C-alpha positions in Angstrom: 38.9 -28.3 111.9 38.0 -25.2 109.9 35.1 -26.9 108.2 33.5 -28.9 111.1 32.6 -32.6 111.1 29.5 -32.4 108.8 31.3 -30.4 106.2 34.4 -32.6 106.3 32.1 -35.6 105.7 30.5 -33.9 102.7 33.9 -33.0 101.4 35.4 -36.4 101.8 32.2 -38.0 100.3 32.3 -35.8 97.2 36.0 -36.4 96.5 35.9 -40.1 97.3 32.9 -40.8 95.1 34.5 -38.9 92.2 37.9 -40.6 92.7 36.3 -44.1 92.7 34.8 -43.3 89.2 38.0 -41.7 87.9 39.3 -45.2 87.3 37.0 -45.4 84.3 38.7 -42.4 82.8 42.0 -44.2 82.1 42.0 -48.1 82.1 45.7 -48.0 81.5 45.6 -46.2 78.2 48.0 -43.5 79.4 50.7 -45.9 80.5 50.6 -47.7 77.2 50.7 -44.3 75.4 53.8 -43.2 77.3 55.6 -46.5 76.4 54.6 -46.3 72.8 55.8 -42.7 72.4 59.0 -43.4 74.3 59.7 -46.4 72.1 59.0 -44.3 68.9 56.4 -46.8 67.7 54.7 -45.8 64.5 51.3 -46.6 66.0 51.8 -44.0 68.8 49.7 -41.3 67.0 46.8 -43.7 66.4 47.0 -44.8 70.1 46.9 -41.1 71.1 43.7 -40.6 69.1 42.2 -43.7 70.7 43.2 -42.5 74.2 41.7 -39.0 73.5 38.5 -40.7 72.3 38.3 -42.8 75.4 39.1 -40.0 77.8 36.5 -37.6 76.3 33.7 -40.2 76.0 34.3 -41.7 79.4 34.6 -38.3 81.0 31.2 -37.3 79.6 29.6 -40.5 80.8 31.2 -40.4 84.3 30.5 -36.7 84.9 27.0 -37.1 83.5 26.3 -40.1 85.7 27.7 -38.5 88.8 25.7 -35.3 88.2 22.5 -37.3 87.6 23.2 -39.3 90.8 24.0 -36.2 92.9 21.2 -34.0 91.6 22.9 -30.6 92.1 19.9 -28.8 90.8 18.1 -29.6 94.0 20.5 -27.2 95.8 21.9 -29.6 98.4 25.4 -29.1 99.4 26.3 -32.8 98.9 25.0 -32.8 95.3 26.8 -29.6 94.4 30.1 -30.8 95.9 29.9 -34.1 94.0 29.1 -32.3 90.7 32.2 -30.0 91.2 34.4 -33.0 92.2 33.3 -34.9 89.0 34.2 -31.9 86.8 37.6 -31.8 88.6 38.4 -35.5 87.8 37.4 -34.9 84.1 39.8 -31.9 83.9 42.5 -34.1 85.5 41.9 -36.9 83.0 42.4 -34.4 80.1 45.5 -33.0 81.8 47.1 -36.3 82.5 46.6 -37.4 78.9 48.5 -34.3 77.7 51.3 -35.0 80.2 51.5 -38.6 79.1 52.7 -37.3 75.7 55.4 -35.2 77.4 56.3 -38.2 79.7 56.8 -40.3 76.6 59.3 -37.7 75.3 60.9 -37.7 78.8 60.1 -34.0 79.2 58.8 -33.5 82.8 59.8 -29.8 83.1 56.3 -28.4 82.4 54.4 -31.0 84.3 56.4 -30.6 87.5 55.9 -26.8 87.5 52.3 -27.2 86.6 51.6 -29.5 89.6 53.1 -27.0 91.9 50.9 -24.3 90.6 47.8 -26.6 90.7 48.4 -27.4 94.4 49.1 -23.8 95.3 45.8 -22.6 93.7 43.8 -25.4 95.4 45.4 -24.8 98.8 45.2 -21.0 98.7 41.5 -21.0 97.6 40.6 -23.9 99.8 42.1 -22.4 103.0 40.6 -19.1 102.2 37.1 -20.6 101.7 37.4 -22.6 104.9 38.8 -19.7 106.9 36.0 -17.5 105.8 33.5 -20.1 106.9 32.1 -20.6 103.4 30.2 -23.7 102.4 32.1 -27.0 101.6 31.0 -26.4 98.0 33.6 -23.6 97.8 36.3 -25.9 99.3 35.6 -28.5 96.6 35.5 -25.6 94.0 39.1 -24.9 95.1 40.0 -28.4 93.9 38.3 -27.7 90.7 40.1 -24.4 90.3 43.4 -26.2 90.8 42.5 -28.8 88.3 41.4 -26.2 85.7 44.6 -24.3 86.3 46.6 -27.4 85.8 44.7 -28.2 82.6 45.2 -24.7 81.3 48.9 -25.0 81.8 49.0 -28.4 80.1 47.2 -27.0 77.1 49.5 -24.0 77.0 52.6 -26.4 77.1 51.1 -28.6 74.4 50.5 -25.6 72.1 53.9 -24.1 72.9 55.6 -27.5 72.0 53.7 -29.0 69.1 56.7 -31.1 68.1 56.3 -33.2 71.2 53.3 -35.0 69.6 54.0 -38.2 67.6 54.2 -37.7 63.9 51.9 -39.4 61.4 
């Protein structure tokens, strides 16, 4: 209601398009990684490297493709919203890869708290932007802010707990 029908359409389009392509950022690697780490398989470290390689390369390709498709440099709201949503899914792919390692170690403490902070950031910024009547770009940027916050917390947890990663 705060955004109006046109802005809601732009918002849903941007997030839906990015979400459809987010499938290419995983392909089930993270589920296999969790299982390998939980089972203590010697190949878990190599699988983690391959997963990172896939996530980073596919994120670059998907984000690049969505940005080229949406042409945000033309200044249209739809294009800017799609570009921001694509960056959010890439940040989420990185974040979920980090959390997969923690899940394999059956340590969900950091992830659970990080999700709460992510949603709080996105909701507070999104509602603020919508209440102030700002463009839908700022509402999508709120999702990106939540995703970047989540990624930052995941990186912090990973560096704080280096022993959670599989040994060579």
